PDB file of N, CA, C and O in Angstrom:
ATOM      1  N   MET A   1      45.363   7.114  17.477  1.00  0.00           N
ATOM      2  CA  MET A   1      44.106   7.508  18.110  1.00  0.00           C
ATOM      3  C   MET A   1      43.097   6.559  17.980  1.00  0.00           C
ATOM      4  O   MET A   1      42.770   6.515  16.794  1.00  0.00           O
ATOM      5  N   PRO A   2      42.367   5.675  18.750  1.00  0.00           N
ATOM      6  CA  PRO A   2      41.638   4.181  18.499  1.00  0.00           C
ATOM      7  C   PRO A   2      40.378   4.813  18.567  1.00  0.00           C
ATOM      8  O   PRO A   2      39.914   5.778  19.174  1.00  0.00           O
ATOM      9  N   TYR A   3      39.777   3.592  17.393  1.00  0.00           N
ATOM     10  CA  TYR A   3      38.483   3.635  16.872  1.00  0.00           C
ATOM     11  C   TYR A   3      37.666   2.899  18.201  1.00  0.00           C
ATOM     12  O   TYR A   3      38.138   1.972  18.860  1.00  0.00           O
ATOM     13  N   TYR A   4      36.549   3.436  18.393  1.00  0.00           N
ATOM     14  CA  TYR A   4      35.743   2.915  19.814  1.00  0.00           C
ATOM     15  C   TYR A   4      33.805   2.157  18.804  1.00  0.00           C
ATOM     16  O   TYR A   4      33.446   2.668  17.743  1.00  0.00           O
ATOM     17  N   ILE A   5      33.309   1.466  19.212  1.00  0.00           N
ATOM     18  CA  ILE A   5      32.629   0.749  18.909  1.00  0.00           C
ATOM     19  C   ILE A   5      31.545   0.816  20.011  1.00  0.00           C
ATOM     20  O   ILE A   5      31.686   0.207  21.071  1.00  0.00           O
ATOM     21  N   TYR A   6      30.549   1.511  19.755  1.00  0.00           N
ATOM     22  CA  TYR A   6      29.399   1.726  20.662  1.00  0.00           C
ATOM     23  C   TYR A   6      27.990   1.237  20.336  1.00  0.00           C
ATOM     24  O   TYR A   6      27.542   1.510  19.222  1.00  0.00           O
ATOM     25  N   ARG A   7      27.348   0.635  21.081  1.00  0.00           N
ATOM     26  CA  ARG A   7      25.501   0.359  21.087  1.00  0.00           C
ATOM     27  C   ARG A   7      25.129   1.372  21.834  1.00  0.00           C
ATOM     28  O   ARG A   7      25.209   1.696  23.019  1.00  0.00           O
ATOM     29  N   VAL A   8      24.317   2.176  19.976  1.00  0.00           N
ATOM     30  CA  VAL A   8      23.754   3.274  20.806  1.00  0.00           C
ATOM     31  C   VAL A   8      22.082   3.097  21.015  1.00  0.00           C
ATOM     32  O   VAL A   8      21.597   2.532  20.035  1.00  0.00           O
ATOM     33  N   SER A   9      21.115   3.432  22.019  1.00  0.00           N
ATOM     34  CA  SER A   9      19.741   3.086  22.274  1.00  0.00           C
ATOM     35  C   SER A   9      19.163   4.406  22.031  1.00  0.00           C
ATOM     36  O   SER A   9      19.975   5.313  22.212  1.00  0.00           O
ATOM     37  N   GLN A  10      18.163   4.723  21.725  1.00  0.00           N
ATOM     38  CA  GLN A  10      17.348   5.756  22.288  1.00  0.00           C
ATOM     39  C   GLN A  10      16.178   5.705  22.996  1.00  0.00           C
ATOM     40  O   GLN A  10      15.274   5.026  22.511  1.00  0.00           O
ATOM     41  N   LEU A  11      16.001   6.240  23.977  1.00  0.00           N
ATOM     42  CA  LEU A  11      14.833   6.333  24.764  1.00  0.00           C
ATOM     43  C   LEU A  11      14.391   7.549  24.831  1.00  0.00           C
ATOM     44  O   LEU A  11      15.042   8.375  25.470  1.00  0.00           O
ATOM     45  N   GLY A  12      13.435   7.839  24.317  1.00  0.00           N
ATOM     46  CA  GLY A  12      12.787   9.531  24.413  1.00  0.00           C
ATOM     47  C   GLY A  12      14.225  10.349  23.316  1.00  0.00           C
ATOM     48  O   GLY A  12      14.885   9.967  22.349  1.00  0.00           O
ATOM     49  N   PRO A  13      14.167  11.573  24.129  1.00  0.00           N
ATOM     50  CA  PRO A  13      15.353  12.544  23.376  1.00  0.00           C
ATOM     51  C   PRO A  13      17.032  12.066  23.864  1.00  0.00           C
ATOM     52  O   PRO A  13      18.112  12.438  23.407  1.00  0.00           O
ATOM     53  N   ILE A  14      16.661  10.958  25.134  1.00  0.00           N
ATOM     54  CA  ILE A  14      18.171  10.744  25.602  1.00  0.00           C
ATOM     55  C   ILE A  14      18.869   9.313  24.801  1.00  0.00           C
ATOM     56  O   ILE A  14      18.395   8.181  24.701  1.00  0.00           O
ATOM     57  N   LYS A  15      19.873   9.744  24.410  1.00  0.00           N
ATOM     58  CA  LYS A  15      21.310   8.599  24.120  1.00  0.00           C
ATOM     59  C   LYS A  15      21.533   7.706  25.274  1.00  0.00           C
ATOM     60  O   LYS A  15      21.857   8.043  26.413  1.00  0.00           O
ATOM     61  N   GLN A  16      21.285   6.364  24.757  1.00  0.00           N
ATOM     62  CA  GLN A  16      21.995   5.770  26.083  1.00  0.00           C
ATOM     63  C   GLN A  16      23.384   4.664  25.255  1.00  0.00           C
ATOM     64  O   GLN A  16      23.278   3.628  24.599  1.00  0.00           O
ATOM     65  N   LEU A  17      24.352   5.304  25.585  1.00  0.00           N
ATOM     66  CA  LEU A  17      25.145   4.835  25.041  1.00  0.00           C
ATOM     67  C   LEU A  17      26.344   3.341  25.894  1.00  0.00           C
ATOM     68  O   LEU A  17      26.771   3.514  27.035  1.00  0.00           O
ATOM     69  N   GLU A  18      26.586   2.417  25.327  1.00  0.00           N
ATOM     70  CA  GLU A  18      27.376   1.319  25.595  1.00  0.00           C
ATOM     71  C   GLU A  18      28.235   0.711  24.994  1.00  0.00           C
ATOM     72  O   GLU A  18      28.031  -0.145  24.132  1.00  0.00           O
ATOM     73  N   LYS A  19      29.980   1.349  25.654  1.00  0.00           N
ATOM     74  CA  LYS A  19      31.175   1.003  24.603  1.00  0.00           C
ATOM     75  C   LYS A  19      31.050  -0.797  24.771  1.00  0.00           C
ATOM     76  O   LYS A  19      30.673  -1.507  25.704  1.00  0.00           O
ATOM     77  N   LEU A  20      31.452  -1.034  23.684  1.00  0.00           N
ATOM     78  CA  LEU A  20      31.665  -2.347  23.736  1.00  0.00           C
ATOM     79  C   LEU A  20      33.190  -2.915  23.328  1.00  0.00           C
ATOM     80  O   LEU A  20      33.552  -3.983  23.820  1.00  0.00           O
ATOM     81  N   THR A  21      34.044  -2.209  22.453  1.00  0.00           N
ATOM     82  CA  THR A  21      35.329  -2.175  22.101  1.00  0.00           C
ATOM     83  C   THR A  21      35.772  -1.041  21.531  1.00  0.00           C
ATOM     84  O   THR A  21      35.135  -0.210  20.883  1.00  0.00           O
ATOM     85  N   GLN A  22      37.238  -1.075  21.904  1.00  0.00           N
ATOM     86  CA  GLN A  22      38.149  -0.503  21.308  1.00  0.00           C
ATOM     87  C   GLN A  22      39.312  -0.883  20.369  1.00  0.00           C
ATOM     88  O   GLN A  22      40.092  -1.751  20.760  1.00  0.00           O
ATOM     89  N   ILE A  23      39.444  -0.470  19.503  1.00  0.00           N
ATOM     90  CA  ILE A  23      40.183  -1.154  18.424  1.00  0.00           C
ATOM     91  C   ILE A  23      41.163   0.049  17.409  1.00  0.00           C
ATOM     92  O   ILE A  23      40.748   0.934  16.661  1.00  0.00           O
ATOM     93  N   GLU A  24      42.632  -0.370  17.766  1.00  0.00           N
ATOM     94  CA  GLU A  24      43.755   0.447  17.276  1.00  0.00           C
ATOM     95  C   GLU A  24      42.848   0.769  15.682  1.00  0.00           C
ATOM     96  O   GLU A  24      42.283   1.862  15.683  1.00  0.00           O
ATOM     97  N   THR A  25      42.704   0.067  14.590  1.00  0.00           N
ATOM     98  CA  THR A  25      42.837   0.435  12.760  1.00  0.00           C
ATOM     99  C   THR A  25      41.371   0.192  12.537  1.00  0.00           C
ATOM    100  O   THR A  25      40.567  -0.662  12.910  1.00  0.00           O
ATOM    101  N   PHE A  26      41.315   1.618  11.542  1.00  0.00           N
ATOM    102  CA  PHE A  26      39.788   1.503  10.874  1.00  0.00           C
ATOM    103  C   PHE A  26      39.516   0.137  10.072  1.00  0.00           C
ATOM    104  O   PHE A  26      38.325  -0.118   9.892  1.00  0.00           O
ATOM    105  N   LYS A  27      40.225  -0.552   9.690  1.00  0.00           N
ATOM    106  CA  LYS A  27      39.609  -1.804   8.838  1.00  0.00           C
ATOM    107  C   LYS A  27      39.112  -2.545   9.815  1.00  0.00           C
ATOM    108  O   LYS A  27      37.932  -2.830   9.615  1.00  0.00           O
ATOM    109  N   GLU A  28      39.648  -3.051  10.989  1.00  0.00           N
ATOM    110  CA  GLU A  28      39.725  -3.791  11.857  1.00  0.00           C
ATOM    111  C   GLU A  28      38.433  -3.120  12.570  1.00  0.00           C
ATOM    112  O   GLU A  28      37.597  -4.022  12.592  1.00  0.00           O
ATOM    113  N   ALA A  29      38.042  -2.303  12.987  1.00  0.00           N
ATOM    114  CA  ALA A  29      37.042  -1.342  13.699  1.00  0.00           C
ATOM    115  C   ALA A  29      35.912  -1.571  12.697  1.00  0.00           C
ATOM    116  O   ALA A  29      34.838  -1.656  13.292  1.00  0.00           O
ATOM    117  N   SER A  30      35.795  -1.703  11.321  1.00  0.00           N
ATOM    118  CA  SER A  30      34.903  -1.600  10.851  1.00  0.00           C
ATOM    119  C   SER A  30      33.984  -3.017  10.177  1.00  0.00           C
ATOM    120  O   SER A  30      32.843  -3.153   9.738  1.00  0.00           O
ATOM    121  N   GLY A  31      35.453  -4.154  10.421  1.00  0.00           N
ATOM    122  CA  GLY A  31      34.713  -4.918  10.192  1.00  0.00           C
ATOM    123  C   GLY A  31      33.984  -6.218  11.691  1.00  0.00           C
ATOM    124  O   GLY A  31      33.292  -7.236  11.681  1.00  0.00           O
ATOM    125  N   THR A  32      34.605  -5.450  12.665  1.00  0.00           N
ATOM    126  CA  THR A  32      34.053  -5.776  14.078  1.00  0.00           C
ATOM    127  C   THR A  32      32.743  -5.559  13.913  1.00  0.00           C
ATOM    128  O   THR A  32      31.946  -6.496  13.969  1.00  0.00           O
ATOM    129  N   ALA A  33      32.236  -3.885  13.617  1.00  0.00           N
ATOM    130  CA  ALA A  33      31.308  -3.375  13.577  1.00  0.00           C
ATOM    131  C   ALA A  33      29.953  -3.863  12.689  1.00  0.00           C
ATOM    132  O   ALA A  33      28.785  -3.497  12.816  1.00  0.00           O
ATOM    133  N   LYS A  34      30.601  -4.909  11.663  1.00  0.00           N
ATOM    134  CA  LYS A  34      29.563  -5.073  10.791  1.00  0.00           C
ATOM    135  C   LYS A  34      29.388  -6.355  11.303  1.00  0.00           C
ATOM    136  O   LYS A  34      28.216  -6.716  11.404  1.00  0.00           O
ATOM    137  N   GLN A  35      30.280  -7.158  11.663  1.00  0.00           N
ATOM    138  CA  GLN A  35      29.954  -8.603  12.603  1.00  0.00           C
ATOM    139  C   GLN A  35      29.061  -8.371  13.493  1.00  0.00           C
ATOM    140  O   GLN A  35      27.968  -8.882  13.249  1.00  0.00           O
ATOM    141  N   MET A  36      29.179  -7.539  14.824  1.00  0.00           N
ATOM    142  CA  MET A  36      27.957  -6.998  15.718  1.00  0.00           C
ATOM    143  C   MET A  36      26.418  -6.450  15.064  1.00  0.00           C
ATOM    144  O   MET A  36      25.361  -6.412  15.693  1.00  0.00           O
ATOM    145  N   ARG A  37      26.597  -6.108  13.849  1.00  0.00           N
ATOM    146  CA  ARG A  37      25.590  -5.874  13.510  1.00  0.00           C
ATOM    147  C   ARG A  37      24.372  -6.581  13.179  1.00  0.00           C
ATOM    148  O   ARG A  37      23.187  -6.446  13.482  1.00  0.00           O
ATOM    149  N   LYS A  38      25.362  -7.762  12.111  1.00  0.00           N
ATOM    150  CA  LYS A  38      24.518  -8.715  11.982  1.00  0.00           C
ATOM    151  C   LYS A  38      24.307 -10.101  13.293  1.00  0.00           C
ATOM    152  O   LYS A  38      23.857 -11.237  13.141  1.00  0.00           O
ATOM    153  N   GLU A  39      24.720  -9.568  14.259  1.00  0.00           N
ATOM    154  CA  GLU A  39      24.368 -10.343  15.415  1.00  0.00           C
ATOM    155  C   GLU A  39      23.525  -9.772  16.551  1.00  0.00           C
ATOM    156  O   GLU A  39      23.226 -10.393  17.570  1.00  0.00           O
ATOM    157  N   VAL A  40      23.071  -8.138  16.171  1.00  0.00           N
ATOM    158  CA  VAL A  40      21.979  -7.953  16.924  1.00  0.00           C
ATOM    159  C   VAL A  40      20.880  -7.471  16.217  1.00  0.00           C
ATOM    160  O   VAL A  40      20.837  -7.222  15.012  1.00  0.00           O
ATOM    161  N   ASP A  41      19.740  -7.324  17.280  1.00  0.00           N
ATOM    162  CA  ASP A  41      18.453  -6.422  16.241  1.00  0.00           C
ATOM    163  C   ASP A  41      18.416  -4.974  16.416  1.00  0.00           C
ATOM    164  O   ASP A  41      18.162  -4.414  17.482  1.00  0.00           O
ATOM    165  N   LEU A  42      18.671  -4.427  15.363  1.00  0.00           N
ATOM    166  CA  LEU A  42      19.046  -3.433  15.012  1.00  0.00           C
ATOM    167  C   LEU A  42      17.729  -2.116  14.840  1.00  0.00           C
ATOM    168  O   LEU A  42      17.808  -0.919  14.563  1.00  0.00           O
ATOM    169  N   THR A  43      16.620  -2.979  15.138  1.00  0.00           N
ATOM    170  CA  THR A  43      15.326  -2.124  15.154  1.00  0.00           C
ATOM    171  C   THR A  43      14.942  -1.170  16.938  1.00  0.00           C
ATOM    172  O   THR A  43      14.097  -0.416  17.420  1.00  0.00           O
ATOM    173  N   LYS A  44      16.423  -1.984  17.388  1.00  0.00           N
ATOM    174  CA  LYS A  44      16.233  -1.341  18.884  1.00  0.00           C
ATOM    175  C   LYS A  44      17.574  -0.747  19.863  1.00  0.00           C
ATOM    176  O   LYS A  44      17.607  -0.305  21.012  1.00  0.00           O
ATOM    177  N   CYS A  45      18.635  -0.968  18.824  1.00  0.00           N
ATOM    178  CA  CYS A  45      19.741  -0.274  18.908  1.00  0.00           C
ATOM    179  C   CYS A  45      20.612   0.041  17.291  1.00  0.00           C
ATOM    180  O   CYS A  45      20.211  -0.073  16.133  1.00  0.00           O
ATOM    181  N   LYS A  46      21.518   0.337  17.683  1.00  0.00           N
ATOM    182  CA  LYS A  46      22.531   0.358  16.236  1.00  0.00           C
ATOM    183  C   LYS A  46      24.203   0.174  16.571  1.00  0.00           C
ATOM    184  O   LYS A  46      24.605   0.663  17.627  1.00  0.00           O
ATOM    185  N   ILE A  47      24.942  -0.358  15.896  1.00  0.00           N
ATOM    186  CA  ILE A  47      26.237  -0.026  16.437  1.00  0.00           C
ATOM    187  C   ILE A  47      26.924   1.037  15.665  1.00  0.00           C
ATOM    188  O   ILE A  47      26.840   1.069  14.438  1.00  0.00           O
ATOM    189  N   GLN A  48      27.689   2.023  16.435  1.00  0.00           N
ATOM    190  CA  GLN A  48      28.335   2.568  15.644  1.00  0.00           C
ATOM    191  C   GLN A  48      29.900   2.815  15.870  1.00  0.00           C
ATOM    192  O   GLN A  48      30.414   2.741  16.986  1.00  0.00           O
ATOM    193  N   VAL A  49      30.526   3.082  14.832  1.00  0.00           N
ATOM    194  CA  VAL A  49      32.094   3.113  15.446  1.00  0.00           C
ATOM    195  C   VAL A  49      32.454   4.822  15.158  1.00  0.00           C
ATOM    196  O   VAL A  49      32.009   5.753  14.487  1.00  0.00           O
ATOM    197  N   VAL A  50      33.237   4.628  15.851  1.00  0.00           N
ATOM    198  CA  VAL A  50      33.545   6.507  16.021  1.00  0.00           C
ATOM    199  C   VAL A  50      35.051   6.564  16.488  1.00  0.00           C
ATOM    200  O   VAL A  50      35.550   5.775  17.290  1.00  0.00           O
ATOM    201  N   PHE A  51      35.666   7.553  15.905  1.00  0.00           N
ATOM    202  CA  PHE A  51      36.916   7.767  16.321  1.00  0.00           C
ATOM    203  C   PHE A  51      37.027   8.714  17.384  1.00  0.00           C
ATOM    204  O   PHE A  51      36.132   9.556  17.455  1.00  0.00           O
ATOM    205  N   GLY A  52      38.357   8.757  18.594  1.00  0.00           N
ATOM    206  CA  GLY A  52      38.390   9.755  19.020  1.00  0.00           C
ATOM    207  C   GLY A  52      39.760   9.627  20.158  1.00  0.00           C
ATOM    208  O   GLY A  52      40.270   8.560  20.501  1.00  0.00           O
ATOM    209  N   GLU A  53      40.105  10.745  20.534  1.00  0.00           N
ATOM    210  CA  GLU A  53      41.472  10.344  21.184  1.00  0.00           C
ATOM    211  C   GLU A  53      41.149  10.034  22.781  1.00  0.00           C
ATOM    212  O   GLU A  53      42.061   9.945  23.603  1.00  0.00           O
ATOM    213  N   ASN A  54      40.030   9.909  23.060  1.00  0.00           N
ATOM    214  CA  ASN A  54      40.147   8.972  24.427  1.00  0.00           C
ATOM    215  C   ASN A  54      38.390   8.965  24.139  1.00  0.00           C
ATOM    216  O   ASN A  54      37.868   9.461  23.141  1.00  0.00           O
ATOM    217  N   GLU A  55      37.374   8.028  25.682  1.00  0.00           N
ATOM    218  CA  GLU A  55      36.235   7.798  25.651  1.00  0.00           C
ATOM    219  C   GLU A  55      35.504   8.916  25.487  1.00  0.00           C
ATOM    220  O   GLU A  55      34.517   8.863  24.753  1.00  0.00           O
ATOM    221  N   LEU A  56      35.796   9.912  26.026  1.00  0.00           N
ATOM    222  CA  LEU A  56      34.881  10.864  26.405  1.00  0.00           C
ATOM    223  C   LEU A  56      34.239  11.917  25.256  1.00  0.00           C
ATOM    224  O   LEU A  56      33.129  12.418  25.078  1.00  0.00           O
ATOM    225  N   GLN A  57      35.604  11.984  24.542  1.00  0.00           N
ATOM    226  CA  GLN A  57      35.578  12.669  23.098  1.00  0.00           C
ATOM    227  C   GLN A  57      34.577  11.635  21.728  1.00  0.00           C
ATOM    228  O   GLN A  57      33.868  11.890  20.754  1.00  0.00           O
ATOM    229  N   ALA A  58      35.091  10.431  22.439  1.00  0.00           N
ATOM    230  CA  ALA A  58      34.151   9.855  21.354  1.00  0.00           C
ATOM    231  C   ALA A  58      32.771   9.650  22.066  1.00  0.00           C
ATOM    232  O   ALA A  58      31.917   9.222  21.289  1.00  0.00           O
ATOM    233  N   GLU A  59      32.326   9.854  23.387  1.00  0.00           N
ATOM    234  CA  GLU A  59      30.963   9.856  23.166  1.00  0.00           C
ATOM    235  C   GLU A  59      30.429  11.418  23.168  1.00  0.00           C
ATOM    236  O   GLU A  59      29.251  11.553  22.838  1.00  0.00           O
ATOM    237  N   GLU A  60      31.113  12.528  23.478  1.00  0.00           N
ATOM    238  CA  GLU A  60      30.621  13.454  22.927  1.00  0.00           C
ATOM    239  C   GLU A  60      30.451  13.865  21.341  1.00  0.00           C
ATOM    240  O   GLU A  60      29.685  14.768  21.005  1.00  0.00           O
ATOM    241  N   ALA A  61      31.068  13.278  20.604  1.00  0.00           N
ATOM    242  CA  ALA A  61      30.622  12.959  18.924  1.00  0.00           C
ATOM    243  C   ALA A  61      29.414  11.960  18.702  1.00  0.00           C
ATOM    244  O   ALA A  61      28.543  12.383  17.942  1.00  0.00           O
ATOM    245  N   LEU A  62      29.286  11.116  19.066  1.00  0.00           N
ATOM    246  CA  LEU A  62      28.060  10.809  19.585  1.00  0.00           C
ATOM    247  C   LEU A  62      26.533  11.106  20.068  1.00  0.00           C
ATOM    248  O   LEU A  62      25.437  10.661  19.727  1.00  0.00           O
ATOM    249  N   HIS A  63      26.994  12.115  21.068  1.00  0.00           N
ATOM    250  CA  HIS A  63      25.532  13.196  21.458  1.00  0.00           C
ATOM    251  C   HIS A  63      25.683  14.427  20.958  1.00  0.00           C
ATOM    252  O   HIS A  63      25.051  15.270  21.593  1.00  0.00           O
ATOM    253  N   SER A  64      26.484  14.960  19.763  1.00  0.00           N
ATOM    254  CA  SER A  64      26.684  15.801  18.761  1.00  0.00           C
ATOM    255  C   SER A  64      25.524  15.782  18.032  1.00  0.00           C
ATOM    256  O   SER A  64      25.170  14.767  17.432  1.00  0.00           O
ATOM    257  N   VAL A  65      24.606  17.274  18.020  1.00  0.00           N
ATOM    258  CA  VAL A  65      23.686  17.039  16.745  1.00  0.00           C
ATOM    259  C   VAL A  65      24.059  17.635  15.458  1.00  0.00           C
ATOM    260  O   VAL A  65      24.475  18.793  15.472  1.00  0.00           O
ATOM    261  N   ARG A  66      23.990  17.164  14.631  1.00  0.00           N
ATOM    262  CA  ARG A  66      24.329  17.863  13.112  1.00  0.00           C
ATOM    263  C   ARG A  66      23.557  18.837  12.579  1.00  0.00           C
ATOM    264  O   ARG A  66      22.341  18.664  12.649  1.00  0.00           O
ATOM    265  N   GLU A  67      23.910  19.681  12.135  1.00  0.00           N
ATOM    266  CA  GLU A  67      22.726  20.880  11.664  1.00  0.00           C
ATOM    267  C   GLU A  67      22.723  20.050  10.258  1.00  0.00           C
ATOM    268  O   GLU A  67      23.754  19.513   9.853  1.00  0.00           O
ATOM    269  N   PRO A  68      21.411  19.980   9.496  1.00  0.00           N
ATOM    270  CA  PRO A  68      21.082  19.912   7.937  1.00  0.00           C
ATOM    271  C   PRO A  68      22.175  20.740   6.802  1.00  0.00           C
ATOM    272  O   PRO A  68      22.411  21.883   7.192  1.00  0.00           O
ATOM    273  N   GLU A  69      22.570  20.534   6.062  1.00  0.00           N
ATOM    274  CA  GLU A  69      23.203  21.056   4.878  1.00  0.00           C
ATOM    275  C   GLU A  69      22.037  21.982   4.670  1.00  0.00           C
ATOM    276  O   GLU A  69      20.865  21.648   4.845  1.00  0.00           O
ATOM    277  N   PRO A  70      22.552  23.493   4.179  1.00  0.00           N
ATOM    278  CA  PRO A  70      21.122  24.177   3.549  1.00  0.00           C
ATOM    279  C   PRO A  70      20.757  23.814   2.258  1.00  0.00           C
ATOM    280  O   PRO A  70      21.691  23.624   1.479  1.00  0.00           O
ATOM    281  N   MET A  71      19.646  23.674   1.852  1.00  0.00           N
ATOM    282  CA  MET A  71      18.958  23.744   0.618  1.00  0.00           C
ATOM    283  C   MET A  71      18.944  24.832  -0.546  1.00  0.00           C
ATOM    284  O   MET A  71      17.882  25.171  -1.068  1.00  0.00           O
ATOM    285  N   THR A  72      19.993  25.284  -0.872  1.00  0.00           N
ATOM    286  CA  THR A  72      19.881  26.500  -1.536  1.00  0.00           C
ATOM    287  C   THR A  72      21.128  25.738  -2.948  1.00  0.00           C
ATOM    288  O   THR A  72      21.831  24.733  -2.848  1.00  0.00           O
ATOM    289  N   GLY A  73      20.997  26.625  -4.052  1.00  0.00           N
ATOM    290  CA  GLY A  73      21.334  26.800  -4.664  1.00  0.00           C
ATOM    291  C   GLY A  73      21.081  26.220  -6.041  1.00  0.00           C
ATOM    292  O   GLY A  73      19.882  26.477  -6.153  1.00  0.00           O
ATOM    293  N   ASP A  74      21.456  25.553  -7.257  1.00  0.00           N
ATOM    294  CA  ASP A  74      20.825  25.009  -8.559  1.00  0.00           C
ATOM    295  C   ASP A  74      20.803  23.684  -8.630  1.00  0.00           C
ATOM    296  O   ASP A  74      20.636  23.206  -9.752  1.00  0.00           O
ATOM    297  N   ASP A  75      21.010  22.483  -7.125  1.00  0.00           N
ATOM    298  CA  ASP A  75      20.614  21.535  -6.879  1.00  0.00           C
ATOM    299  C   ASP A  75      19.374  21.193  -6.458  1.00  0.00           C
ATOM    300  O   ASP A  75      18.935  20.043  -6.492  1.00  0.00           O
ATOM    301  N   TYR A  76      18.617  22.430  -5.943  1.00  0.00           N
ATOM    302  CA  TYR A  76      17.410  21.891  -5.305  1.00  0.00           C
ATOM    303  C   TYR A  76      16.128  22.953  -5.962  1.00  0.00           C
ATOM    304  O   TYR A  76      14.955  22.783  -5.631  1.00  0.00           O
TER     305      TYR A  76
END
């Protein structure tokens, strides 16, 4: 399954996704994303690598909201 690199911009509550490229290996995708991050203004957007079977699955992963971990137990 490929890795997708997206430019993610936040306009209010809506995420704007722009697919930049698709790469087959994580090492290459990670290196490409790091290089892209050096070249853009990260105050206006972020560059993210996401794994998925297809573009739709990748974009759904980027739009999903993770629930915070519960703060219970001896660590808190």
